N, C-alpha and C positions, 0 to 999 in steps of 0.2 A: 182833465189832462190836456195839456197844450203841446202841440208839436210844431216846430218851426224849422224850415231849412232856408238858410241864407246863402244863395248861390254866389254872391259876390265874394264872401269870405270863406265859403265852402264849410259851413258849420251846421250840424244838425243838433237841435236843442229840444229835449223832451222834459217838460215840467209836469210833475205828478201832483204837486200841491202848492198852495200859496204860503206855506210855512216859511219862516225866516231861515235863511241859510246860515249855519253856524260854522261849517267846516267844509272844505273841498279837498279832494285828493285825486291825483292822476294815477289810478290803479294800473292801467295799461297805457302805453304811449298813445297820446292824442285822445284819450277817453277820460273825461273829468266827471267825477260823481260828487254831487253836493248833498250834504246831510243837515238835518235839523239838530236841535240841542239834545234830542233823545236818540240820535243815531239812525233815524229813519231817512231813507233816500227821498230827497226833494226833487232832484233833477239830474239828468245825464246830458253831457255835452260831448259831441263827437267832432273833433277837429279833423280837417282834411277828409270830410265825409265821402266825397266822390271816389276817393282812393280806398276807402274801407268797405264800401257797399256798392252794389250795382246801380240802384236807383234811389238815391237819398231824397229825391223830390216826389216820390210816389208813396202812397200809404194804402195798405190793406188793413181794415179794421174788422176784427171778428169778436163776437161775444159767444161764449160757449155755455 
């Protein structure tokens, strides 16, 4: 998994796999979900991230 926050354009991008993106959809305003050819989620992109979350540039990673 790769997580990138671009402060200049205020976009948070989370990539779950390197599979080819076949389809993208904006399910909610400013939230784009990318899918592979089997309908699996490949990535999520949050536009205007600083307006949607408190700290888009900090990460807490937990494994349970």
